[in-house]
C-alpha positions in Angstrom: 88.2 103.6 90.2 87.6 103.3 94.0 85.6 100.1 93.4 88.5 98.6 91.4 91.0 99.4 94.1 88.8 97.8 96.8 88.3 94.8 94.5 92.1 94.4 93.9 92.7 94.7 97.7 90.2 91.9 98.3 92.1 89.6 95.9 95.4 90.5 97.4 94.2 89.7 101.0 95.4 86.2 101.7 92.8 83.7 102.5 92.3 83.5 106.3 90.6 80.1 106.3 93.6 78.3 107.7 93.5 80.7 110.7 90.5 78.9 112.1 88.2 82.0 112.2 85.4 80.3 110.3 81.6 80.5 111.1 79.6 77.5 110.0 76.8 78.2 107.5 75.7 74.7 106.8 77.0 71.1 107.1 75.7 68.0 105.2 77.1 64.6 104.3 79.2 65.9 101.5 80.7 69.1 102.8 80.6 71.9 105.3 80.3 75.6 104.2 81.7 78.4 106.3 82.2 82.2 105.9 85.1 84.2 107.2 83.8 87.1 109.3 87.3 88.8 109.1 87.0 89.1 105.3 83.6 90.9 105.3 83.9 94.3 103.6 81.2 96.8 103.1 81.1 99.9 100.9 77.8 101.8 100.6 75.2 99.2 99.6 77.7 96.5 98.6 79.1 93.8 100.9 81.5 91.0 100.2 82.9 88.0 102.0 84.8 84.7 101.4 83.0 81.4 101.7 85.0 78.3 102.4 83.9 74.7 101.7 85.5 71.8 103.4 85.3 68.1 102.6 86.5 65.6 105.2 87.9 68.6 107.2 90.1 69.6 104.3 89.6 72.9 102.4 88.1 72.0 99.1 87.1 75.5 97.7 86.7 79.1 98.5 84.8 81.8 96.8 84.4 85.6 97.1 80.8 86.7 96.8 79.7 90.3 96.5 76.1 91.3 97.5 74.1 94.3 96.6 72.3 94.6 99.9 69.6 97.1 98.7 68.7 95.2 95.5 69.0 91.6 96.9 71.5 90.6 94.2 74.9 88.7 94.3 77.8 87.8 92.0 80.8 85.6 92.4 84.1 87.5 92.2 86.5 84.7 92.6 86.6 80.9 92.9 89.5 78.7 93.9 89.5 74.9 94.1 92.2 73.1 96.1 94.0 69.7 96.2 94.2 68.1 99.7 97.7 69.5 100.1 96.2 73.1 99.7 97.5 73.6 96.2 95.2 75.6 94.0 94.1 73.4 91.1 91.5 75.7 89.6 90.7 79.4 89.7 88.0 81.4 87.9 87.9 85.0 86.8 85.4 87.7 87.9 81.7 87.3 87.0 80.1 90.6 86.1 76.5 89.3 85.9 74.3 89.8 89.0 71.8 87.2 90.2 68.9 87.3 92.6 69.9 86.2 96.1 68.4 82.7 96.8 66.2 82.0 99.8 67.7 81.4 103.2 67.4 77.6 102.6 70.6 78.0 100.5 74.1 79.0 101.5 74.2 82.3 99.7 70.8 83.2 101.1 72.0 82.6 104.6 75.2 84.6 104.1 73.2 87.5 102.6 70.9 87.5 105.6 73.9 87.6 108.0 76.0 90.3 106.3 73.3 92.5 104.8 70.4 92.4 107.2 72.2 91.3 110.4 70.0 88.2 110.9 
């Protein structure tokens, strides 16, 4: 029940990506990926944070990722895709399946390292 309440609170927290408090994870020709340090939440061995992707300096998508820091697993809890005028054009439901965290050469691997191991 506690986990459900925490999860619901995370969905109700408005996206802070327009506030400018973003930390760059990676930038390439197509897009730049950031995480929002103000949205990081930790409960026991679990941690979650929003990742924001921008294309041409416009927010393109954001997704909430949950990590199991002890087991090295992750799952996507929410995904939103935006029009250039910031309207949500797509949104996905919660994924219950856990996946292995990719290496630090990938965005989720970098974020896992930052929020779970402090590197």
